[in-house]
N, C-alpha and C positions, 0 to 999 in steps of 0.2 A: 843068652848072651848077646844077641842084636837086638831085644831089647833096652838093653842097659844101655845103647848108644845112642848118643846124642844126633838130636837132628839130621847135625852136617856130616856128622861121620857116615849115616845111613845112607844119605843123599849121594854124596862119595862114594861110597862099596858100591851104587847104581848106580853112578858114569860107569866105574872102572868093570865092572860085571858086565855091563852092554857094550862097551866097549871091545872087554875080550871077545864077546861071541862073536862081534861081526867082522872081528878081524880077523876070529880063527876059517867065521864062513866065506870070509874074501879068498884065503889062503886053499880052503877047499874048494873054491870054483876053479880056482889058477889051477890048482894037479889036476883038478878033474878035466881040464881044455874046456870050460864052458865059458868064454873069451867075452862070447852079447851077454851073459847079463852079470862081468866082472864088476862094470863100472859104477851101476848104482852102489854097492855094498862098497865099494871103495870111497865114493862119496861120502855116505855116509859115517863110515870111519873117520874120514877128515871132521865129520860135522861136532862126532864124539870128541874129538881132542879137542874141538876149538870151547864145546860145554865146559867138558873138566878144567881148564886154564881157567875157564871162566867164572867157575865155581870157587877154584881158587882162590880167584882176585879179590881182595880187600873190597874193591872200589863199584861191585859189578852188584845189583839185587840178583835175589836166588830165581826169578821169574824169566829173565836172560836164558840160561843153560838151560832150563825148564821146559821153554818151549821150543828150544832146539831138540831137545830130549823128544819131545813130542813128536816134533815133524818129522825125526830119526823114523820112528816106528810109523809113522805112517807112509814113509817113503820106502820103508824095507819091505810094507805090506803091500803096498798097491804093486811095488815091482815084481816080486813075487808071483800075483796075481797075473800080470800083463804078461810075464813070460811061458805062464805054466807047467808050474815048477811042480814036484811033485808034495801030494800031500801040503799047498798054499794054500788053500781053505781052513787049516788048522790051527793058522794065526791071524784067522780076520779077528780073532776077540783082544788081540796082542794091543794094539792101538785103542781099542774102545777103553781094557782096563788102565794101561794108560794116562789114558784121558782123565779116569775118575778118580784114580790117584793125583794127579798133579796140577788137577785144577780145581776149581768149588764145581759142587753139584750139579749146579744149573748151566753155569758153561759147558762141563764135561756133556749136559743130558743136550746141548745144543747143536754142537760141535759134530757130534755122531749122528743127531738126525739131519743137519742137514750134508753129510759124509756118502749119506746113501743114494743121490744120485753118481755119483763119482762110481762105486761100487756097480752100477747096473750097466755102466759104460765102461768098463774092463771087457778087455776078449777073453770067457770063457768056455768053458764046453758045457753041453745045450742041457745036460743031465745035473748042471752045478747050475743054471739058473733059478730051475722052480721054487729050490728050498732057498735060497739065497735070502729073499725078502724075510721071509717067515723067521729064520734061524737067525740073522742081523736084529730085527723087533727081539727077537726071545733074550739075545743077548742084550741087546740096554736096556729092557726091564731085569734082566737079572742085576745088572749091576747097579741100575735108579731104584730098585725097590729097598735093599737094606738101605742106605742113607734115608730116605724118607722116612723108614723102620725107626730108624735111629732117633731124629727129630723127633717122632711123634712120643716117642718114650723120653725125653726130655723132655717135654713140653708136657707130659703127664706129671715127669718128678718135677719140675720146677711147681705146677700148681697145687701139687699136695706136700712137697719142704718151700720154706720157707727159707730157703740157708744155700749159698752157693756151692757148687759141688766140689771145689778143689780147697778151701778154705772156712774157716769158722766166721764169716760173714755175712749177712741177708741179701738177697739174689737181686738185681738191680730194679725187677718189678716189685717186689717187696717193699723194698728200700723207699721209690717214690709213692705206695703208700702209704708207709708208714711217716714220711718227711709230709706228707699232704694233711698227714691228719694234725701232726705237732702245729705244721705252717697256720692252717684252723684254725687250731685251738690258741695260739701265739695272739693271731690275730684279735681273737672274741675276748680273750680275754684281757686282752693288752701286756701278752708277757714277752719275755723276750726269746730270741732263738738263736743261733749259731749253728754254721759248719764247718766243719774243716776238712779241705781239700787236700787227700794227700795222695802222693803219685811214686810210683818203686822205678825208677830210671832202670834199677840191679835187672831187673825181671826177664825183660826179652835177651839180652845177655847170657842172663843164667840161664836161660832154657837153651839157647841156642850151642851154647858152649859146654853147658854140663847136663841137659837130657834134661824131663820130667822133673826127676824126683827132687832135683835143686834146685826149681822152678816151685817146686810145693813147697820146699822147705821155708824157702824163704817168703811165700803165702804165711804158712802157718807162724814163721816167726813174729809176723807182721803184725796177725790178730792178737796173738798170745799177748805180743804188750801194749797194745793199745788194749784191749781188752781187760789186760792189768789193774790200769790204770787211771779202768774212766769209770761213771756212774752206774748203778745197777739200770738204772732209764734211760742212758746214751745208746745212741742205737750207730751201729759200725756196716757201711755196706758196700758191697762192689759195684762202682759204677760202669766199668768198662776190664779189661782185661789187666792194666795195668793202675789203676787209678780207684779210689773210694773214699768214699765220701764218710765222716764219722758227726752226727747230729746231736747238735748239744743243745736238749732244750732247758729253759730258765737262765742263757746263760749269756752276757751282754761279752761287748767286745773286749774289755781287758780281761775277763776271765777266760773267753779261747784261747787271746796271744798267752794266756799262762798255760791255759792243756797244751798249746803247741812246743813253748819253748818245756814243758816238764816232756812229751813226746818226742823233742829231738835229741834229749840228752839220752832221754832210756833205749831212745832204738840206737844212737850213736855206740852204745853200750853192746849192743849185742853183737857178735861176733858168729859168722858160720864159716866152717870150715873152708867152702867150695869161694864164696864173694867176698869175705871178709868182715867189715865192719857194716852195719847193716844202715842203708843209703833213703833217705826216704826227702822229699818235698811237701812241704805242708804251706797251703796258703788257707783266707778265714777268708769268710762270706756271711754279711746277715744281708736278711730280706729288708728292702725299703720303704718307706711309710707308703699303704696302697698297694704295693707292689702286688701284679696278680700270682699266680703260682707256676703259671706254665715259663711267663719271663722269669722269675725267680730260679727255675730250674734250666735254664736255659743260659743262666750266667752262670752259677756251677758249670754246665759245660765247660763254655768258655773259661772257664779258670781250670779246668784239668787239661784242656788242648794248650794253655798256654805254659803250664806247669810243667808240659810235656816236652816244651820245645826250648825250653828253659835250662 
């Protein structure tokens, strides 16, 4: 059930759970008479309320509330270690895990390594000082190695499978390799070549509001419509998260414009339950005389960014 929730709902659930835990912990400290340790969880509770309100705001990026959530985790664990609360060492891995969940892998690794001197400066009992560096480094490796292994497996998969992992289109590496072959062939044999750049403006909204299942349905609908209306030797590849390149060998500019209009009509007739009619922004890019391949790819990427900002 939790896996079916969209990412925004999962983050809302995370903020609410963290706020409830911190609030209950604050009331427990008050009931037990630990007034000296009360101020830090009270302050963290206010931070989490702010993060939850920012998360609900439509004008804020998600990075601000996530940064507040991460700061709250570090403050809570640091105060527990400073005041010497019972079993405080158990929670040492909490901010580390939060960093690897909320931040990119390299940023989380750098942040946890920078925090090593802080844990040494905290006043803890003598029997806890000796295993702390070894245990902290072991936790860092435990959280850092799985993403590295996943990235390695994805690299091996891309090397053996030319298609994108989410849709029926070529991966960007294979796409550029095949495009280079067609580019050299057109220049050598004096043939024509055209590339359509397609951008899906609904993709980010579909994933945020309806989850990864709606995003995959949107990608599959686009690839299905494009592949069914193209020739066998035309190439559809995914250039980035929401942009695709359709390579049209032996196609003039007028032929590419006809293909674009045909795709506009076909895509507008495809209706999905979550997002409605399929929308796409399509641009045409042809090689210039005596143009280098890297310059042509740069123009394609610029066109993708232009369609994204349109």
